[in-house]
A tleap script that builds the chain and sets N, CA, C and O, in Angstrom:
source leaprc.protein.ff14SB
mol = sequence {
  NMET THR ARG ILE CYS VAL THR SER GLN GLY
  ALA GLU LEU ASP ALA LEU MET ASP TYR ARG
  PHE GLY ARG CYS MET TYR PHE ILE PHE VAL
  ASP LEU GLU SER GLY GLU PHE ASP ALA VAL
  SER ASN ASP ALA LEU SER SER ALA HIE GLY
  ALA GLY VAL ARG ALA ALA GLN LYS ILE ALA
  SER SER GLY ALA GLU VAL VAL ILE THR GLY
  SER VAL GLY PRO ASN ALA TYR PRO ALA LEU
  GLN ASN ALA GLY ILE ARG ILE MET LYS ALA
  ASP SER GLY THR VAL ARG SER VAL ILE GLU
  SER TYR LYS GLU GLY LEU LEU SER GLU VAL
  ALA SER PRO GLY PRO ALA HIE MET GLY LEU
  GLY ARG GLY MET GLY ARG GLY ARG GLY SER
  GLY GLY ARG ARG GLY GLY CTYR
}
set mol.1.N position { -20.011 -1.806 14.456 }
set mol.1.CA position { -19.582 -0.616 13.609 }
set mol.1.C position { -18.920 -0.746 12.283 }
set mol.1.O position { -17.816 -1.282 12.194 }
set mol.2.N position { -19.479 -0.330 11.369 }
set mol.2.CA position { -18.796 -0.367 10.038 }
set mol.2.C position { -18.056 0.894 9.649 }
set mol.2.O position { -18.689 1.932 9.458 }
set mol.3.N position { -16.728 0.843 9.524 }
set mol.3.CA position { -16.052 2.108 9.199 }
set mol.3.C position { -15.457 2.039 7.969 }
set mol.3.O position { -14.561 1.237 7.708 }
set mol.4.N position { -15.972 2.955 7.085 }
set mol.4.CA position { -15.290 2.810 5.746 }
set mol.4.C position { -14.490 4.118 5.230 }
set mol.4.O position { -14.740 5.199 5.764 }
set mol.5.N position { -13.631 4.038 4.306 }
set mol.5.CA position { -12.816 5.147 3.805 }
set mol.5.C position { -13.164 5.313 2.505 }
set mol.5.O position { -13.385 4.351 1.770 }
set mol.6.N position { -13.261 6.859 2.021 }
set mol.6.CA position { -13.523 6.990 0.677 }
set mol.6.C position { -12.282 8.092 0.403 }
set mol.6.O position { -11.983 9.024 1.150 }
set mol.7.N position { -11.640 7.734 -0.871 }
set mol.7.CA position { -10.594 8.697 -1.221 }
set mol.7.C position { -11.318 9.929 -1.678 }
set mol.7.O position { -12.380 9.811 -2.290 }
set mol.8.N position { -10.795 11.124 -1.409 }
set mol.8.CA position { -11.597 12.414 -1.672 }
set mol.8.C position { -10.707 13.643 -2.163 }
set mol.8.O position { -9.557 13.793 -1.750 }
set mol.9.N position { -11.315 14.520 -3.078 }
set mol.9.CA position { -10.525 15.483 -3.440 }
set mol.9.C position { -10.923 16.747 -2.388 }
set mol.9.O position { -10.387 17.848 -2.516 }
set mol.10.N position { -11.717 16.527 -1.552 }
set mol.10.CA position { -12.050 17.647 -0.487 }
set mol.10.C position { -12.392 17.115 0.772 }
set mol.10.O position { -12.505 15.893 0.873 }
set mol.11.N position { -12.592 17.920 1.849 }
set mol.11.CA position { -12.838 17.345 3.283 }
set mol.11.C position { -14.280 17.409 3.646 }
set mol.11.O position { -14.596 17.488 4.833 }
set mol.12.N position { -15.193 17.378 2.685 }
set mol.12.CA position { -16.536 17.114 2.955 }
set mol.12.C position { -17.206 16.058 2.218 }
set mol.12.O position { -16.672 15.570 1.222 }
set mol.13.N position { -18.440 15.638 2.676 }
set mol.13.CA position { -19.281 14.595 2.134 }
set mol.13.C position { -19.528 14.972 0.669 }
set mol.13.O position { -19.437 14.079 -0.173 }
set mol.14.N position { -19.847 16.275 0.280 }
set mol.14.CA position { -19.981 16.593 -0.877 }
set mol.14.C position { -18.851 16.892 -2.022 }
set mol.14.O position { -18.985 17.301 -3.175 }
set mol.15.N position { -17.774 16.563 -1.326 }
set mol.15.CA position { -16.534 16.594 -2.355 }
set mol.15.C position { -16.401 15.504 -3.422 }
set mol.15.O position { -17.003 14.435 -3.318 }
set mol.16.N position { -15.802 15.727 -4.191 }
set mol.16.CA position { -15.715 14.664 -5.536 }
set mol.16.C position { -14.691 13.695 -4.941 }
set mol.16.O position { -13.640 14.027 -4.394 }
set mol.17.N position { -15.208 12.274 -5.149 }
set mol.17.CA position { -14.244 11.175 -4.901 }
set mol.17.C position { -12.890 11.368 -5.735 }
set mol.17.O position { -12.909 11.809 -6.884 }
set mol.18.N position { -11.869 11.053 -5.158 }
set mol.18.CA position { -10.536 11.083 -5.847 }
set mol.18.C position { -10.418 9.667 -6.322 }
set mol.18.O position { -10.549 8.711 -5.557 }
set mol.19.N position { -10.153 9.548 -7.674 }
set mol.19.CA position { -9.907 8.295 -8.365 }
set mol.19.C position { -8.471 7.699 -7.840 }
set mol.19.O position { -8.302 6.481 -7.893 }
set mol.20.N position { -7.512 8.490 -7.370 }
set mol.20.CA position { -6.427 8.004 -7.052 }
set mol.20.C position { -6.503 7.704 -5.539 }
set mol.20.O position { -7.164 8.304 -4.692 }
set mol.21.N position { -5.560 6.486 -5.362 }
set mol.21.CA position { -5.583 6.186 -3.761 }
set mol.21.C position { -4.470 6.777 -3.212 }
set mol.21.O position { -4.682 7.769 -2.515 }
set mol.22.N position { -3.256 6.384 -3.366 }
set mol.22.CA position { -2.061 7.069 -2.678 }
set mol.22.C position { -1.944 8.483 -2.713 }
set mol.22.O position { -1.517 9.114 -1.746 }
set mol.23.N position { -2.307 9.020 -3.792 }
set mol.23.CA position { -2.181 10.461 -4.044 }
set mol.23.C position { -3.367 11.208 -3.874 }
set mol.23.O position { -3.467 12.324 -4.383 }
set mol.24.N position { -4.265 10.710 -3.216 }
set mol.24.CA position { -5.626 11.583 -3.199 }
set mol.24.C position { -5.465 12.696 -2.018 }
set mol.24.O position { -4.770 12.464 -1.029 }
set mol.25.N position { -6.091 13.795 -2.186 }
set mol.25.CA position { -5.897 14.947 -1.320 }
set mol.25.C position { -6.386 14.371 0.220 }
set mol.25.O position { -5.707 14.590 1.224 }
set mol.26.N position { -7.668 13.603 0.249 }
set mol.26.CA position { -8.180 13.406 1.671 }
set mol.26.C position { -8.612 11.970 1.853 }
set mol.26.O position { -9.033 11.333 0.888 }
set mol.27.N position { -8.522 11.435 3.066 }
set mol.27.CA position { -9.367 10.244 3.209 }
set mol.27.C position { -10.439 10.764 4.101 }
set mol.27.O position { -10.220 11.587 4.990 }
set mol.28.N position { -11.761 10.187 3.799 }
set mol.28.CA position { -13.004 10.550 4.645 }
set mol.28.C position { -13.312 9.273 5.041 }
set mol.28.O position { -13.563 8.343 4.274 }
set mol.29.N position { -13.287 9.217 6.496 }
set mol.29.CA position { -13.762 7.985 7.292 }
set mol.29.C position { -15.052 8.284 7.603 }
set mol.29.O position { -15.447 9.362 8.049 }
set mol.30.N position { -15.770 7.223 7.341 }
set mol.30.CA position { -17.362 7.300 7.762 }
set mol.30.C position { -17.776 6.080 8.504 }
set mol.30.O position { -17.482 4.945 8.129 }
set mol.31.N position { -18.563 6.389 9.716 }
set mol.31.CA position { -19.175 5.305 10.552 }
set mol.31.C position { -20.540 5.146 9.823 }
set mol.31.O position { -21.344 6.072 9.930 }
set mol.32.N position { -20.859 4.077 9.112 }
set mol.32.CA position { -22.022 4.021 8.469 }
set mol.32.C position { -23.376 3.815 9.398 }
set mol.32.O position { -24.522 4.018 8.999 }
set mol.33.N position { -23.026 3.396 10.640 }
set mol.33.CA position { -24.334 3.272 11.517 }
set mol.33.C position { -24.675 4.790 11.874 }
set mol.33.O position { -25.791 5.245 11.620 }
set mol.34.N position { -23.745 5.504 12.430 }
set mol.34.CA position { -24.237 6.924 12.888 }
set mol.34.C position { -23.989 8.029 11.918 }
set mol.34.O position { -24.395 9.154 12.207 }
set mol.35.N position { -23.379 7.823 10.825 }
set mol.35.CA position { -23.253 8.807 9.727 }
set mol.35.C position { -22.059 9.879 10.100 }
set mol.35.O position { -21.772 10.755 9.284 }
set mol.36.N position { -21.485 9.795 11.154 }
set mol.36.CA position { -20.360 10.837 11.392 }
set mol.36.C position { -19.129 10.271 10.562 }
set mol.36.O position { -18.749 9.153 10.214 }
set mol.37.N position { -18.677 11.611 10.410 }
set mol.37.CA position { -17.348 11.414 9.486 }
set mol.37.C position { -16.112 12.329 9.812 }
set mol.37.O position { -16.231 13.417 10.375 }
set mol.38.N position { -14.942 11.804 9.419 }
set mol.38.CA position { -13.746 12.611 9.644 }
set mol.38.C position { -13.019 12.706 8.405 }
set mol.38.O position { -12.783 11.750 7.666 }
set mol.39.N position { -12.686 13.863 8.214 }
set mol.39.CA position { -11.777 14.007 7.124 }
set mol.39.C position { -10.343 14.190 7.445 }
set mol.39.O position { -10.049 14.911 8.398 }
set mol.40.N position { -9.420 13.611 6.744 }
set mol.40.CA position { -8.019 13.309 7.039 }
set mol.40.C position { -7.258 13.662 5.875 }
set mol.40.O position { -7.436 13.103 4.793 }
set mol.41.N position { -6.229 14.773 6.103 }
set mol.41.CA position { -5.562 15.093 4.864 }
set mol.41.C position { -4.408 13.883 4.714 }
set mol.41.O position { -3.841 13.328 5.656 }
set mol.42.N position { -4.212 13.626 3.319 }
set mol.42.CA position { -3.269 12.399 2.938 }
set mol.42.C position { -1.776 13.064 3.045 }
set mol.42.O position { -1.426 13.797 2.120 }
set mol.43.N position { -0.934 12.848 4.078 }
set mol.43.CA position { 0.323 13.253 4.147 }
set mol.43.C position { 1.233 12.570 3.388 }
set mol.43.O position { 2.392 12.981 3.355 }
set mol.44.N position { 0.838 11.387 2.640 }
set mol.44.CA position { 1.538 10.565 1.772 }
set mol.44.C position { 1.598 11.212 0.266 }
set mol.44.O position { 2.454 10.948 -0.579 }
set mol.45.N position { 0.603 12.031 0.133 }
set mol.45.CA position { 0.306 12.826 -1.180 }
set mol.45.C position { 1.689 13.244 -1.813 }
set mol.45.O position { 1.910 12.886 -2.970 }
set mol.46.N position { 2.628 13.976 -1.135 }
set mol.46.CA position { 3.524 14.391 -1.729 }
set mol.46.C position { 4.990 13.802 -1.446 }
set mol.46.O position { 6.028 14.459 -1.514 }
set mol.47.N position { 4.884 12.414 -1.109 }
set mol.47.CA position { 6.029 11.484 -1.029 }
set mol.47.C position { 6.656 11.243 -2.288 }
set mol.47.O position { 5.978 10.900 -3.257 }
set mol.48.N position { 7.810 11.382 -2.353 }
set mol.48.CA position { 8.405 10.880 -3.832 }
set mol.48.C position { 8.230 9.510 -4.028 }
set mol.48.O position { 8.026 9.121 -5.178 }
set mol.49.N position { 8.274 8.717 -3.117 }
set mol.49.CA position { 8.029 7.224 -3.037 }
set mol.49.C position { 7.236 6.572 -2.148 }
set mol.49.O position { 6.936 7.207 -1.137 }
set mol.50.N position { 6.765 5.321 -2.281 }
set mol.50.CA position { 5.808 4.867 -1.415 }
set mol.50.C position { 4.513 5.511 -0.887 }
set mol.50.O position { 4.019 5.242 0.208 }
set mol.51.N position { 4.055 6.317 -1.704 }
set mol.51.CA position { 2.601 6.955 -1.187 }
set mol.51.C position { 1.620 5.940 -0.990 }
set mol.51.O position { 0.936 5.855 0.030 }
set mol.52.N position { 1.547 5.125 -2.024 }
set mol.52.CA position { 0.410 4.149 -1.771 }
set mol.52.C position { 0.505 3.151 -0.594 }
set mol.52.O position { -0.506 2.760 -0.012 }
set mol.53.N position { 1.743 2.755 -0.265 }
set mol.53.CA position { 1.857 1.978 1.013 }
set mol.53.C position { 1.663 2.788 2.175 }
set mol.53.O position { 1.000 2.318 3.100 }
set mol.54.N position { 2.200 4.070 2.270 }
set mol.54.CA position { 1.972 4.876 3.422 }
set mol.54.C position { 0.364 5.039 3.392 }
set mol.54.O position { -0.221 4.882 4.464 }
set mol.55.N position { -0.333 5.320 2.327 }
set mol.55.CA position { -1.689 5.476 2.525 }
set mol.55.C position { -2.394 4.189 3.045 }
set mol.55.O position { -3.392 4.244 3.763 }
set mol.56.N position { -1.866 3.130 2.677 }
set mol.56.CA position { -2.540 1.931 3.112 }
set mol.56.C position { -2.349 1.722 4.662 }
set mol.56.O position { -3.246 1.293 5.388 }
set mol.57.N position { -1.240 2.028 5.041 }
set mol.57.CA position { -0.810 1.932 6.496 }
set mol.57.C position { -1.834 2.936 7.344 }
set mol.57.O position { -2.353 2.641 8.421 }
set mol.58.N position { -1.972 3.928 6.772 }
set mol.58.CA position { -3.014 4.903 7.463 }
set mol.58.C position { -4.393 4.431 7.609 }
set mol.58.O position { -5.132 4.597 8.579 }
set mol.59.N position { -4.649 3.790 6.460 }
set mol.59.CA position { -6.139 3.283 6.492 }
set mol.59.C position { -6.226 2.239 7.404 }
set mol.59.O position { -7.191 2.247 8.168 }
set mol.60.N position { -5.171 1.075 7.498 }
set mol.60.CA position { -5.317 0.170 8.344 }
set mol.60.C position { -5.241 0.618 9.732 }
set mol.60.O position { -5.891 0.013 10.585 }
set mol.61.N position { -4.469 1.679 10.062 }
set mol.61.CA position { -4.523 2.118 11.641 }
set mol.61.C position { -5.704 2.816 12.031 }
set mol.61.O position { -5.895 3.087 13.217 }
set mol.62.N position { -6.604 3.164 11.035 }
set mol.62.CA position { -7.804 3.909 11.272 }
set mol.62.C position { -8.882 2.981 11.817 }
set mol.62.O position { -9.811 3.413 12.500 }
set mol.63.N position { -8.745 1.775 11.519 }
set mol.63.CA position { -9.770 0.887 11.782 }
set mol.63.C position { -10.808 0.603 10.743 }
set mol.63.O position { -11.870 0.036 11.004 }
set mol.64.N position { -10.439 1.043 9.488 }
set mol.64.CA position { -11.485 1.076 8.465 }
set mol.64.C position { -11.561 -0.235 8.003 }
set mol.64.O position { -10.489 -0.840 8.041 }
set mol.65.N position { -12.601 -0.894 7.544 }
set mol.65.CA position { -12.877 -2.142 7.045 }
set mol.65.C position { -12.986 -2.132 5.558 }
set mol.65.O position { -12.887 -3.205 4.962 }
set mol.66.N position { -13.166 -1.099 4.947 }
set mol.66.CA position { -13.577 -1.053 3.457 }
set mol.66.C position { -12.898 0.394 3.021 }
set mol.66.O position { -12.976 1.379 3.755 }
set mol.67.N position { -12.302 0.405 1.892 }
set mol.67.CA position { -11.847 1.622 1.167 }
set mol.67.C position { -12.438 1.658 -0.199 }
set mol.67.O position { -12.410 0.696 -0.967 }
set mol.68.N position { -12.998 2.861 -0.475 }
set mol.68.CA position { -13.627 2.913 -1.723 }
set mol.68.C position { -12.850 4.028 -2.500 }
set mol.68.O position { -12.853 5.173 -2.047 }
set mol.69.N position { -12.194 3.732 -3.644 }
set mol.69.CA position { -11.454 4.305 -4.462 }
set mol.69.C position { -11.501 3.994 -6.037 }
set mol.69.O position { -12.225 3.092 -6.460 }
set mol.70.N position { -10.886 4.595 -6.692 }
set mol.70.CA position { -10.949 4.238 -8.264 }
set mol.70.C position { -9.858 3.264 -8.608 }
set mol.70.O position { -10.151 2.358 -9.388 }
set mol.71.N position { -8.560 3.337 -8.096 }
set mol.71.CA position { -7.471 2.544 -8.502 }
set mol.71.C position { -6.537 2.391 -7.148 }
set mol.71.O position { -6.342 3.271 -6.310 }
set mol.72.N position { -6.096 1.267 -7.152 }
set mol.72.CA position { -4.909 1.162 -6.106 }
set mol.72.C position { -3.756 0.345 -6.617 }
set mol.72.O position { -3.930 -0.802 -7.027 }
set mol.73.N position { -2.626 0.907 -6.597 }
set mol.73.CA position { -1.473 0.341 -7.099 }
set mol.73.C position { -0.934 -0.828 -6.796 }
set mol.73.O position { -1.506 -1.402 -5.870 }
set mol.74.N position { 0.070 -1.434 -7.308 }
set mol.74.CA position { 0.475 -2.795 -7.006 }
set mol.74.C position { 1.247 -2.962 -5.825 }
set mol.74.O position { 1.600 -4.105 -5.533 }
set mol.75.N position { 1.612 -1.865 -4.994 }
set mol.75.CA position { 2.392 -2.112 -3.803 }
set mol.75.C position { 1.227 -1.761 -2.575 }
set mol.75.O position { 1.326 -2.281 -1.463 }
set mol.76.N position { 0.258 -0.934 -2.883 }
set mol.76.CA position { -0.790 -0.679 -1.862 }
set mol.76.C position { -1.744 -1.634 -1.778 }
set mol.76.O position { -2.317 -1.887 -0.719 }
set mol.77.N position { -2.008 -2.290 -2.990 }
set mol.77.CA position { -2.919 -3.384 -2.909 }
set mol.77.C position { -2.820 -4.703 -1.848 }
set mol.77.O position { -3.721 -5.126 -1.124 }
set mol.78.N position { -1.696 -5.120 -1.961 }
set mol.78.CA position { -1.360 -6.159 -0.983 }
set mol.78.C position { -1.260 -5.721 0.521 }
set mol.78.O position { -1.429 -6.550 1.416 }
set mol.79.N position { -0.991 -4.440 0.776 }
set mol.79.CA position { -0.765 -3.972 1.973 }
set mol.79.C position { -2.287 -3.788 2.538 }
set mol.79.O position { -2.546 -4.029 3.717 }
set mol.80.N position { -3.076 -3.433 1.794 }
set mol.80.CA position { -4.571 -3.360 2.096 }
set mol.80.C position { -5.095 -4.696 2.441 }
set mol.80.O position { -5.716 -4.922 3.480 }
set mol.81.N position { -4.829 -5.565 1.545 }
set mol.81.CA position { -5.395 -6.987 1.762 }
set mol.81.C position { -4.853 -7.652 2.902 }
set mol.81.O position { -5.586 -8.367 3.587 }
set mol.82.N position { -3.626 -7.490 3.184 }
set mol.82.CA position { -3.012 -7.973 4.314 }
set mol.82.C position { -3.586 -7.604 5.603 }
set mol.82.O position { -3.662 -8.336 6.590 }
set mol.83.N position { -4.012 -6.309 5.488 }
set mol.83.CA position { -4.568 -5.704 6.799 }
set mol.83.C position { -6.070 -6.110 6.801 }
set mol.83.O position { -6.826 -5.658 7.660 }
set mol.84.N position { -6.466 -6.901 5.909 }
set mol.84.CA position { -8.126 -7.379 5.884 }
set mol.84.C position { -9.042 -6.222 5.427 }
set mol.84.O position { -10.226 -6.216 5.764 }
set mol.85.N position { -8.555 -5.322 4.727 }
set mol.85.CA position { -9.388 -4.148 4.308 }
set mol.85.C position { -9.841 -4.555 2.850 }
set mol.85.O position { -9.000 -4.755 1.974 }
set mol.86.N position { -11.105 -4.662 2.636 }
set mol.86.CA position { -11.820 -4.833 1.286 }
set mol.86.C position { -11.659 -3.466 0.451 }
set mol.86.O position { -11.675 -2.353 0.977 }
set mol.87.N position { -11.494 -3.720 -0.991 }
set mol.87.CA position { -11.107 -2.583 -1.681 }
set mol.87.C position { -12.384 -2.569 -2.779 }
set mol.87.O position { -12.599 -3.443 -3.618 }
set mol.88.N position { -13.117 -1.436 -2.571 }
set mol.88.CA position { -14.417 -1.378 -3.570 }
set mol.88.C position { -13.871 -0.181 -4.456 }
set mol.88.O position { -13.130 0.741 -4.115 }
set mol.89.N position { -14.493 -0.479 -5.791 }
set mol.89.CA position { -14.170 0.610 -6.979 }
set mol.89.C position { -15.364 1.386 -7.149 }
set mol.89.O position { -16.464 0.841 -7.242 }
set mol.90.N position { -15.208 2.638 -7.196 }
set mol.90.CA position { -16.120 3.570 -7.715 }
set mol.90.C position { -15.520 4.357 -8.681 }
set mol.90.O position { -14.365 4.739 -8.495 }
set mol.91.N position { -16.231 4.713 -9.861 }
set mol.91.CA position { -15.505 5.627 -10.831 }
set mol.91.C position { -15.721 7.031 -10.742 }
set mol.91.O position { -14.870 7.785 -11.214 }
set mol.92.N position { -16.725 7.474 -10.210 }
set mol.92.CA position { -16.907 8.930 -10.038 }
set mol.92.C position { -17.983 9.325 -9.019 }
set mol.92.O position { -18.616 8.445 -8.436 }
set mol.93.N position { -18.202 10.607 -8.792 }
set mol.93.CA position { -19.341 11.028 -7.858 }
set mol.93.C position { -18.781 11.633 -6.604 }
set mol.93.O position { -17.596 11.636 -6.273 }
set mol.94.N position { -19.670 12.080 -6.032 }
set mol.94.CA position { -19.523 12.777 -4.590 }
set mol.94.C position { -18.974 11.741 -3.633 }
set mol.94.O position { -19.027 10.578 -4.031 }
set mol.95.N position { -18.466 11.963 -2.460 }
set mol.95.CA position { -18.228 11.013 -1.385 }
set mol.95.C position { -19.559 10.605 -1.045 }
set mol.95.O position { -19.802 9.406 -1.181 }
set mol.96.N position { -20.391 11.294 -0.668 }
set mol.96.CA position { -21.876 11.014 -0.290 }
set mol.96.C position { -22.496 10.050 -1.276 }
set mol.96.O position { -23.032 9.018 -0.871 }
set mol.97.N position { -22.440 10.338 -2.476 }
set mol.97.CA position { -22.962 9.293 -3.522 }
set mol.97.C position { -22.431 8.151 -3.634 }
set mol.97.O position { -23.112 7.142 -3.822 }
set mol.98.N position { -21.167 8.137 -3.537 }
set mol.98.CA position { -20.319 6.757 -3.648 }
set mol.98.C position { -20.620 5.888 -2.359 }
set mol.98.O position { -20.583 4.660 -2.432 }
set mol.99.N position { -20.907 6.521 -1.220 }
set mol.99.CA position { -21.230 5.788 -0.033 }
set mol.99.C position { -22.755 5.251 -0.015 }
set mol.99.O position { -23.044 4.217 0.587 }
set mol.100.N position { -23.503 5.852 -0.562 }
set mol.100.CA position { -24.882 5.609 -0.914 }
set mol.100.C position { -24.790 4.120 -2.037 }
set mol.100.O position { -25.462 3.102 -1.871 }
set mol.101.N position { -23.905 4.321 -3.028 }
set mol.101.CA position { -23.914 3.196 -3.934 }
set mol.101.C position { -23.110 2.069 -3.140 }
set mol.101.O position { -23.367 0.961 -3.610 }
set mol.102.N position { -22.273 2.030 -2.146 }
set mol.102.CA position { -21.876 1.180 -1.560 }
set mol.102.C position { -22.920 0.501 -0.691 }
set mol.102.O position { -23.093 -0.718 -0.671 }
set mol.103.N position { -23.582 1.361 0.004 }
set mol.103.CA position { -24.761 0.621 0.908 }
set mol.103.C position { -25.838 -0.063 0.096 }
set mol.103.O position { -26.535 -0.949 0.591 }
set mol.104.N position { -25.986 0.392 -1.277 }
set mol.104.CA position { -26.885 -0.344 -2.029 }
set mol.104.C position { -26.435 -1.519 -2.662 }
set mol.104.O position { -27.226 -2.183 -3.332 }
set mol.105.N position { -25.297 -1.843 -2.532 }
set mol.105.CA position { -24.445 -3.029 -3.119 }
set mol.105.C position { -24.154 -2.931 -4.592 }
set mol.105.O position { -24.097 -3.916 -5.329 }
set mol.106.N position { -23.968 -1.649 -4.990 }
set mol.106.CA position { -23.790 -1.217 -6.440 }
set mol.106.C position { -22.290 -1.139 -6.796 }
set mol.106.O position { -21.905 -1.077 -7.964 }
set mol.107.N position { -21.457 -1.145 -5.720 }
set mol.107.CA position { -19.948 -1.196 -6.049 }
set mol.107.C position { -19.276 -2.636 -6.215 }
set mol.107.O position { -19.674 -3.625 -5.599 }
set mol.108.N position { -18.210 -2.641 -7.117 }
set mol.108.CA position { -17.706 -4.077 -7.263 }
set mol.108.C position { -16.326 -4.202 -6.483 }
set mol.108.O position { -15.583 -3.229 -6.353 }
set mol.109.N position { -16.104 -5.133 -6.104 }
set mol.109.CA position { -14.860 -5.326 -5.243 }
set mol.109.C position { -13.448 -5.368 -6.307 }
set mol.109.O position { -13.425 -6.065 -7.322 }
set mol.110.N position { -12.582 -4.703 -5.972 }
set mol.110.CA position { -11.147 -4.555 -6.877 }
set mol.110.C position { -10.428 -5.909 -6.755 }
set mol.110.O position { -9.857 -6.192 -5.702 }
set mol.111.N position { -10.440 -6.715 -7.755 }
set mol.111.CA position { -9.847 -7.977 -7.854 }
set mol.111.C position { -8.214 -7.954 -8.184 }
set mol.111.O position { -7.447 -8.888 -7.951 }
set mol.112.N position { -7.899 -6.824 -8.710 }
set mol.112.CA position { -6.331 -6.734 -8.858 }
set mol.112.C position { -5.867 -5.452 -8.905 }
set mol.112.O position { -6.651 -4.654 -9.419 }
set mol.113.N position { -4.681 -4.957 -8.467 }
set mol.113.CA position { -4.079 -3.715 -8.535 }
set mol.113.C position { -3.990 -3.222 -9.934 }
set mol.113.O position { -3.790 -3.915 -10.931 }
set mol.114.N position { -4.177 -1.836 -9.877 }
set mol.114.CA position { -4.060 -0.999 -11.097 }
set mol.114.C position { -2.504 -0.664 -11.256 }
set mol.114.O position { -1.646 -0.985 -10.434 }
set mol.115.N position { -2.277 0.043 -12.461 }
set mol.115.CA position { -0.949 0.322 -12.743 }
set mol.115.C position { -0.265 1.164 -11.659 }
set mol.115.O position { -0.952 1.823 -10.879 }
set mol.116.N position { 1.224 1.155 -11.585 }
set mol.116.CA position { 2.009 1.687 -10.715 }
set mol.116.C position { 1.807 3.255 -11.127 }
set mol.116.O position { 1.518 3.585 -12.277 }
set mol.117.N position { 1.979 4.119 -10.132 }
set mol.117.CA position { 2.019 5.569 -10.290 }
set mol.117.C position { 0.959 6.086 -11.042 }
set mol.117.O position { 1.176 6.914 -11.926 }
set mol.118.N position { -0.243 5.655 -10.763 }
set mol.118.CA position { -1.496 6.153 -11.313 }
set mol.118.C position { -1.708 7.642 -10.675 }
set mol.118.O position { -1.856 7.823 -9.467 }
set mol.119.N position { -1.702 8.744 -11.708 }
set mol.119.CA position { -2.065 9.901 -11.112 }
set mol.119.C position { -1.035 10.794 -10.630 }
set mol.119.O position { -1.299 11.779 -9.941 }
set mol.120.N position { 0.205 10.446 -11.001 }
set mol.120.CA position { 1.402 11.254 -10.573 }
set mol.120.C position { 1.300 12.738 -11.296 }
set mol.120.O position { 1.781 13.762 -10.811 }
set mol.121.N position { 0.646 12.668 -12.438 }
set mol.121.CA position { 0.589 13.898 -13.231 }
set mol.121.C position { -0.444 14.979 -12.686 }
set mol.121.O position { -0.406 16.149 -13.066 }
set mol.122.N position { -1.302 14.535 -11.835 }
set mol.122.CA position { -2.195 15.398 -11.061 }
set mol.122.C position { -3.260 15.885 -12.149 }
set mol.122.O position { -3.921 16.887 -11.880 }
set mol.123.N position { -3.436 15.299 -13.230 }
set mol.123.CA position { -4.508 15.529 -14.078 }
set mol.123.C position { -4.615 16.957 -14.776 }
set mol.123.O position { -5.657 17.238 -15.368 }
set mol.124.N position { -3.574 17.853 -14.721 }
set mol.124.CA position { -3.464 19.229 -15.125 }
set mol.124.C position { -3.535 19.367 -16.594 }
set mol.124.O position { -3.966 20.399 -17.109 }
set mol.125.N position { -3.058 18.193 -17.391 }
set mol.125.CA position { -3.031 18.322 -18.872 }
set mol.125.C position { -1.989 19.276 -19.527 }
set mol.125.O position { -2.138 19.801 -20.630 }
set mol.126.N position { -0.990 19.421 -18.765 }
set mol.126.CA position { 0.050 20.437 -19.153 }
set mol.126.C position { 1.276 19.473 -19.836 }
set mol.126.O position { 2.081 18.829 -19.163 }
set mol.127.N position { 1.244 19.511 -21.108 }
set mol.127.CA position { 2.433 18.917 -21.805 }
set mol.127.C position { 3.776 19.376 -21.542 }
set mol.127.O position { 3.861 20.533 -21.129 }
set mol.128.N position { 4.845 18.718 -21.693 }
set mol.128.CA position { 6.146 19.174 -21.530 }
set mol.128.C position { 6.986 19.159 -22.943 }
set mol.128.O position { 8.208 19.222 -23.074 }
set mol.129.N position { 6.183 19.079 -23.754 }
set mol.129.CA position { 6.952 19.177 -25.322 }
set mol.129.C position { 7.412 20.560 -25.580 }
set mol.129.O position { 7.031 21.586 -25.018 }
set mol.130.N position { 8.349 20.417 -26.580 }
set mol.130.CA position { 8.981 21.617 -26.821 }
set mol.130.C position { 8.252 22.618 -27.909 }
set mol.130.O position { 8.668 23.758 -28.113 }
set mol.131.N position { 7.157 22.072 -28.554 }
set mol.131.CA position { 6.180 22.735 -29.472 }
set mol.131.C position { 7.118 22.945 -30.697 }
set mol.131.O position { 6.975 24.041 -31.239 }
set mol.132.N position { 7.893 22.256 -31.151 }
set mol.132.CA position { 8.770 22.488 -32.471 }
set mol.132.C position { 8.008 22.135 -33.634 }
set mol.132.O position { 8.290 22.633 -34.724 }
set mol.133.N position { 6.986 21.251 -33.486 }
set mol.133.CA position { 6.328 20.696 -34.823 }
set mol.133.C position { 5.202 21.786 -35.218 }
set mol.133.O position { 4.367 22.234 -34.433 }
set mol.134.N position { 5.326 22.111 -36.507 }
set mol.134.CA position { 4.338 23.201 -36.963 }
set mol.134.C position { 3.590 22.471 -38.096 }
set mol.134.O position { 3.869 22.652 -39.281 }
set mol.135.N position { 2.607 21.620 -37.657 }
set mol.135.CA position { 1.627 21.087 -38.792 }
set mol.135.C position { 2.462 19.926 -39.554 }
set mol.135.O position { 3.675 19.733 -39.472 }
set mol.136.N position { 1.620 19.282 -40.230 }
set mol.136.CA position { 2.316 18.131 -41.053 }
set mol.136.C position { 2.288 16.958 -40.107 }
set mol.136.O position { 1.808 17.024 -38.976 }
set mol.137.N position { 2.904 15.737 -40.707 }
set mol.137.CA position { 2.940 14.602 -39.842 }
set mol.137.C position { 4.609 14.393 -39.964 }
set mol.137.O position { 5.163 13.477 -39.355 }
savepdb mol mol.pdb
quit
């Protein structure tokens, strides 16, 4: 049995993959032989610190052999490697399409960790500036 995990923005196979590892919304665990899946919410999402390591521990305790995500930080990366979990990179798509890409051998293995705190801003695009500049340079 090959069990994989995909970071996800939703609890279904047609949800978009989440590029973030430690701060993703859900982990979708899939048994590749049967096609059965479980969606588990990421309780490390709102952690002030250590979200990536907590997420890695959850993946390791689930029995997953592979995790598919966009970026893994410098603390989670060795935690996953030490647990013997392969880290595969996908850039975008639904959980279902990412799984198909994995089955077809189209994903590459992550060779090094990404930057720390990737995705803390939640991608909302809301600046915190004062707006005091009125044109010019």
